[in-house]
Phi, psi and omega in degrees: 000324179290333177295322179295321182284331182280345181291155182296159180299140181292144177283172179298321178296319178298317180298318181294315181296318179295319179295321178297323178298319180283321184289344178293354175295346177295336177252081193312307184273329182266343185292346181289341181291318183299311179294331177295316179295317179297316179297316183295325182272337186249357187298331180269347184267323185212123176296323181299309181293318181299315181293316181295320180291318179295322177295320178294322177298310181298318181295317182287328173294323175296321178297318179295316179298316179297321179296315179297318178296316179298318179291327175297318177296320179297312182296320178298315180292324180296309182289326177297321179298315182284336176286342180270354182303316180300338181274357182287335181151174180257115177068234184278348182271121176238132179294120183297337179281339182263336186305316180298327179293323179288326177295318177294320179299326178286338179277337185303313179301323180289324176295315179297318179297320176297319178296321179298315181292318178295316178298320177297319178296321178294318177303313182294316179297321178293324174297323177292326175298317177299320179296316181295316182293320179288329176294332176277357178088009180276149180277090184278140174226132174293147178303138178061304184297316182296317180293320179295319179294319179296317180291325177295318180292326178291325178293324182283343180271000000 
């Protein structure tokens, strides 16, 4: 951590490259390519850009993994809901004691889908916060992920 603070102030070009690495979160599945390219081309030129780009790569890979897990939960709840339809009753007769459970069961996929979209929006907004802060020249770190990445990089040096 002291190595990051002891490094010289980032140049305007460094700030722009670091901000571009973070702002690529606007393109959730394809945006991970830009920080990889920025990290590969700038890792020997600027510690600031290299750390910010590597952090953006890790953050966006986490975003993709979270999205896949969320969509898996959505698909599981969706198919589970439709597999329970035969147990609701036979034909026009529905057991009144079971009906409320099936109504709640039909809402679960929509609730999960809403959580996925809200979570995705939060991920993207947090990436934009990182872009703004690095564009201002501040040493931005994602919660938990940034500190772990910094300690991992210090161990490898």
